[in-house]
C-alpha positions in Angstrom: -76.4 -114.0 22.6 -77.9 -117.2 21.2 -76.8 -120.3 22.7 -75.8 -123.4 20.9 -75.3 -126.9 22.0 -72.5 -128.7 19.9 -72.5 -132.5 20.1 -69.3 -133.9 18.5 -67.3 -136.8 19.9 -63.7 -135.5 17.8 -62.3 -133.5 20.3 -60.1 -131.5 17.6 -62.8 -130.9 15.5 -65.3 -130.0 18.2 -62.5 -127.2 19.7 -62.2 -125.8 16.0 -65.8 -125.5 15.8 -66.5 -124.3 19.1 -63.8 -121.5 19.1 -65.2 -120.2 15.6 -68.5 -120.1 16.9 -67.4 -118.2 20.0 -65.7 -115.9 17.7 -68.8 -115.0 16.2 -70.4 -114.1 19.3 -72.3 -117.5 20.1 -72.2 -119.0 23.5 -71.3 -122.5 22.9 -71.6 -125.7 25.1 -70.1 -129.0 24.1 -71.3 -132.7 24.4 -69.5 -135.8 23.2 -72.1 -138.0 22.5 -76.0 -138.1 22.3 -76.9 -139.3 25.8 -74.8 -136.3 27.2 -76.5 -133.7 24.8 -80.0 -134.7 26.1 -78.9 -134.3 29.6 -77.5 -131.0 28.9 -80.8 -130.1 26.9 -82.8 -131.2 30.1 -80.9 -128.7 32.4 -80.1 -125.5 30.1 -81.8 -123.8 27.4 -80.2 -123.6 23.6 -81.2 -122.1 20.6 -79.6 -124.6 18.3 -77.9 -127.8 18.3 -75.5 -128.7 15.9 -74.7 -132.7 16.2 -72.4 -135.2 14.6 -74.0 -138.5 13.1 -71.4 -141.0 13.9 -71.1 -141.1 17.8 -71.0 -143.8 20.8 -73.8 -144.6 22.9 -76.3 -142.3 20.8 -75.8 -141.6 17.2 -76.9 -138.1 16.0 -80.2 -139.8 13.8 -81.5 -140.8 17.4 -80.6 -137.5 18.9 -82.7 -135.4 16.6 -85.4 -138.0 16.8 -85.5 -137.6 20.8 -85.1 -133.8 20.5 -88.2 -133.5 18.3 -90.2 -135.5 20.9 -90.4 -132.4 23.0 -88.6 -129.4 20.9 -90.7 -129.5 17.6 -89.3 -125.9 16.4 -85.6 -126.1 17.8 -83.0 -125.9 14.7 -80.7 -128.8 14.4 -77.7 -128.9 12.1 -76.5 -132.4 11.2 -72.9 -132.8 10.2 -71.4 -136.2 9.0 -68.5 -137.8 7.2 -71.1 -139.4 5.0 -72.3 -138.0 2.0 -74.7 -140.2 0.3 -78.2 -139.3 -0.5 -79.8 -142.1 2.0 -77.9 -140.4 5.0 -79.2 -137.0 4.3 -82.7 -138.6 3.9 -82.2 -140.2 7.0 -80.9 -137.2 8.6 -83.8 -135.0 7.5 -86.4 -137.6 8.6 -84.9 -138.1 12.0 -85.9 -134.0 12.4 -82.8 -132.2 11.3 -83.5 -129.0 9.7 -80.0 -128.8 7.8 -77.1 -130.9 6.7 -73.4 -130.6 6.4 -70.8 -132.9 5.2 -67.1 -133.1 6.5 -64.8 -131.5 5.9 -66.6 -128.5 7.4 -66.0 -125.1 5.8 -66.3 -122.8 9.0 -67.4 -119.9 7.1 -70.5 -121.7 5.4 -71.2 -123.2 8.7 -71.7 -119.6 10.6 -73.8 -118.9 7.4 -76.0 -121.9 7.9 -76.2 -121.2 11.9 -77.3 -117.9 11.2 -80.0 -118.7 8.5 -81.3 -121.3 11.2 -81.6 -119.0 14.1 -83.4 -116.3 12.0 -86.1 -119.0 10.5 -86.6 -120.2 13.9 -87.2 -116.6 15.1 -89.7 -116.1 12.2 -91.3 -119.4 13.0 -91.5 -118.8 17.0 -93.1 -115.1 16.1 -96.1 -116.7 14.5 -98.1 -113.6 13.8 -96.8 -110.1 12.4 -98.6 -106.8 12.7 -97.6 -103.8 10.5 -100.5 -101.2 11.2 -103.3 -102.6 9.3 -101.5 -105.6 7.7 -101.6 -108.7 9.6 -99.4 -111.7 8.5 -100.0 -115.1 10.2 -97.3 -117.7 9.9 -99.2 -120.7 10.7 -101.8 -120.0 8.0 -99.5 -118.6 5.4 -101.8 -115.8 5.1 -101.8 -112.1 4.7 -104.6 -109.5 5.5 -105.1 -105.7 4.9 -107.8 -104.0 6.5 -109.2 -107.4 7.0 -109.2 -108.3 3.4 -107.0 -111.4 2.6 -104.4 -111.1 -0.3 -103.5 -114.5 -1.7 -99.8 -115.2 -1.7 -97.9 -118.1 -3.0 -95.9 -119.9 0.0 -92.4 -118.6 -1.0 -94.1 -115.3 -1.6 -95.3 -115.1 2.0 -92.0 -116.4 3.4 -90.1 -113.6 1.7 -92.6 -111.0 2.7 -92.5 -112.2 6.3 -88.8 -112.5 6.4 -88.3 -108.8 5.1 -91.1 -107.3 7.5 -90.0 -109.3 10.7 -86.5 -107.5 9.9 -87.8 -104.1 8.9 -85.0 -101.8 7.8 -82.6 -104.7 7.5 -80.9 -105.2 4.1 -80.9 -108.7 2.6 -78.7 -109.5 -0.5 -80.2 -111.7 -3.2 -77.6 -114.4 -2.1 -78.8 -114.3 1.7 -82.7 -114.3 0.9 -81.8 -117.5 -1.3 -80.2 -119.1 1.8 -83.4 -118.1 3.8 -86.0 -119.0 1.6 -84.9 -121.8 -1.1 -81.8 -123.1 0.8 -78.6 -123.8 0.2 -79.5 -126.8 -2.2 -81.8 -125.2 -4.5 -81.0 -125.1 -8.2 -82.8 -121.7 -8.8 -80.6 -118.9 -9.4 -80.7 -115.3 -7.6 -83.2 -113.8 -10.4 -86.1 -115.7 -8.7 -85.8 -113.1 -5.8 -86.3 -110.6 -8.3 -89.2 -112.0 -9.8 -90.8 -112.7 -6.3 -89.9 -108.9 -5.2 -91.8 -107.9 -8.5 -94.9 -109.9 -7.6 -95.1 -108.8 -3.9 -94.8 -105.0 -5.2 -97.6 -105.6 -7.4 -99.8 -107.1 -4.7 -99.0 -104.2 -2.2 -98.3 -101.3 -4.3 -101.4 -99.7 -2.7 -100.4 -100.5 0.7 -100.1 -97.9 3.3 -98.1 -99.7 5.9 -94.9 -100.7 4.3 -92.9 -100.8 0.8 -90.1 -103.0 -0.3 -87.2 -100.7 -1.2 -84.2 -101.7 -3.3 -81.0 -100.8 -2.2 -78.9 -100.3 -5.3 -75.9 -102.9 -5.5 -77.0 -104.6 -2.2 -80.4 -106.0 -2.1 -83.7 -105.3 -0.4 -85.4 -104.1 2.6 -88.8 -103.5 4.0 -89.7 -99.9 5.3 -92.2 -99.0 7.4 -94.5 -95.9 6.2 -95.2 -93.1 8.4 -98.7 -93.0 9.7 
């Protein structure tokens, strides 16, 4: 079970978000300001932090900066009543991975939380070996039987996503969230284009194939040795 630290000084909103995330199967702890959040992070492990911006004692921007000093890869989702682009830039600049403006849509919040956790899982795995195919996340490189195959960054991220979740079906919408992000102006046809490119580059690969699940999306399948 994933553990989430929710940092929110509005008691009513905090309770609503906490209860929703618990219903979705997450273990949720609550802090009402940034200083208490840092104390909680020092004493317990959390897979993700959701923080408000405007809080007493320490705001969400400073909390994110402090987290990034010792937790480079921990996902941070920032929530604020402000929606100006300058605040978004400050949020991302302080170390936040994603950003939501109030009023919060709880269904969208859950989608974003799941997407951030999956990205963190992929980033932490670093390397993935499927038979004679090796993917190195740090170098964004793929090799087959020791021969390097050139991929564009989005192609690599898409392939890593599918192979690290072998057998799991990803809809085009879900892939867009994971690879292009919620704010992307691209439409879902870009997914089909990237899948087509990957299939062309790995058409003779003996370790895996990318299958179309009609009416749903795509999944990676390991080939039998």
